[in-house]
C-alpha positions in Angstrom: 23.4 -37.5 18.4 25.9 -35.0 18.5 28.5 -35.0 21.4 26.4 -31.9 23.6 23.6 -34.3 23.5 25.3 -37.6 24.6 27.3 -35.5 27.2 23.3 -34.1 28.6 22.1 -37.5 28.4 25.3 -39.2 30.6 25.8 -36.2 32.8 23.0 -36.9 35.8 24.5 -40.6 35.5 27.7 -39.7 36.0 26.9 -37.2 39.2 24.9 -40.0 40.6 27.2 -42.7 40.1 29.8 -40.4 41.8 27.8 -39.7 44.8 26.2 -43.3 45.2 28.3 -45.5 43.6 26.3 -48.9 44.3 23.9 -47.3 42.0 26.4 -48.1 39.1 26.2 -51.9 39.6 24.3 -53.4 37.0 23.3 -57.1 36.5 22.7 -58.0 32.8 20.6 -61.1 33.0 19.4 -63.0 29.9 17.5 -66.3 29.7 16.8 -68.9 26.5 14.7 -71.3 25.8 15.6 -74.9 25.3 14.3 -76.8 22.2 15.4 -80.3 22.1 13.4 -81.4 19.1 15.4 -78.7 16.7 18.4 -78.7 18.9 18.2 -74.8 18.8 17.5 -72.5 22.0 15.0 -69.6 21.6 15.9 -65.9 22.4 13.6 -63.8 24.4 11.1 -62.7 21.8 11.0 -59.1 20.6 15.1 -58.6 21.2 15.8 -56.0 19.3 18.5 -56.5 16.6 20.2 -53.0 16.8 22.7 -52.4 19.3 23.1 -49.4 21.6 24.0 -47.5 25.0 22.5 -49.5 28.1 20.3 -47.6 30.0 23.0 -47.2 32.5 25.1 -45.5 30.4 22.3 -43.1 28.7 20.5 -45.4 26.3 17.4 -46.6 26.2 15.6 -50.2 26.8 14.5 -50.2 23.2 17.8 -51.7 21.5 20.1 -54.5 22.7 23.1 -53.4 24.6 26.3 -55.1 24.0 26.6 -57.0 27.2 23.4 -58.2 26.9 24.4 -59.6 23.2 27.4 -61.1 25.0 25.7 -63.0 27.4 22.9 -64.2 25.0 25.6 -65.6 22.8 27.0 -67.6 26.0 23.6 -68.8 27.0 22.3 -69.8 23.1 26.0 -71.7 22.8 25.8 -73.6 26.0 22.2 -74.4 25.2 23.0 -75.7 22.0 26.1 -77.4 22.8 24.2 -79.2 26.2 21.3 -80.3 23.8 24.2 -82.0 21.0 25.6 -83.5 24.0 22.3 -84.9 25.4 21.7 -86.3 22.0 24.8 -88.1 21.2 24.9 -89.5 24.7 21.0 -90.6 24.8 20.3 -88.5 27.9 16.7 -87.0 27.2 16.0 -83.7 27.7 12.6 -82.1 27.0 13.1 -78.7 27.6 14.1 -76.3 30.2 16.4 -72.9 30.1 19.7 -71.3 30.7 19.8 -68.2 32.7 23.3 -65.8 32.4 23.4 -62.7 34.4 26.4 -60.5 34.2 27.7 -58.1 36.9 29.2 -55.0 35.3 30.2 -51.5 36.7 28.8 -48.5 34.9 31.6 -46.0 36.3 34.3 -48.0 34.4 32.5 -47.8 31.4 31.7 -44.0 31.8 35.2 -43.0 32.9 33.3 -41.7 36.4 36.2 -43.7 38.2 39.2 -44.7 36.4 40.1 -47.7 39.2 36.4 -49.3 38.1 37.4 -52.0 35.4 35.6 -51.8 32.1 33.5 -54.8 31.7 31.7 -57.5 33.3 33.3 -58.7 36.5 31.5 -61.9 36.9 29.3 -64.0 34.9 26.6 -66.8 36.4 25.4 -69.3 34.1 22.7 -71.5 35.6 20.8 -74.5 33.7 17.2 -75.3 34.8 16.8 -78.7 32.6 13.5 -80.7 32.4 14.8 -84.2 32.1 14.2 -87.6 33.7 17.7 -88.0 33.8 19.2 -88.9 37.2 21.5 -86.4 38.7 24.8 -88.0 37.7 23.6 -87.9 34.2 22.5 -84.0 34.7 26.0 -83.3 36.1 28.0 -85.1 33.3 26.1 -83.0 30.8 26.8 -79.9 32.6 30.5 -81.0 32.7 30.6 -81.8 29.0 28.9 -78.4 28.4 31.4 -76.4 30.2 34.1 -78.6 28.2 32.6 -78.1 24.7 31.1 -74.4 25.0 32.6 -72.4 22.3 31.8 -68.8 24.0 32.5 -70.4 27.6 35.7 -71.5 26.7 36.5 -68.2 25.0 35.6 -66.4 28.1 37.2 -68.7 30.0 40.6 -68.7 28.5 41.2 -65.0 28.4 41.4 -65.0 24.4 44.1 -62.8 23.0 42.6 -59.9 21.1 44.3 -57.6 18.5 42.8 -54.3 17.8 43.9 -52.5 14.9 42.7 -49.3 12.6 42.8 -49.6 8.8 42.6 -47.2 6.5 
């Protein structure tokens, strides 16, 4: 794809977002299923391993969007952390899922409105646990998962990122 082709794809989106700013709000949603036996999580079957533009910025749904991949990393990390904490504390989890939603505004990444931030503006992380554990034990699992999940900690603590160009 060349710059003219990309502009042709994105031009109608930018025009739409200028006239209807609310249409640029995108909720990316991912879900992972817990596998307590293997202490793993399963991403949605058939997810592509190639990343590209989100449909809201001119891409197709045939490739993964990097925002979805970030949310999948959070869901996967939270799931594996939860299962490890449950196993080590003796809380039986027989299954369940984790759903992560991230809200972002396509106007920011497409430079339609320079006042709109680029990136995911809010994230919702929800746990649907299959377990006979009492509510207090379930709550402890979630709090421990919050404490020990590497990706959640990275996102919450605004990790310093250095960018450089080599070569």
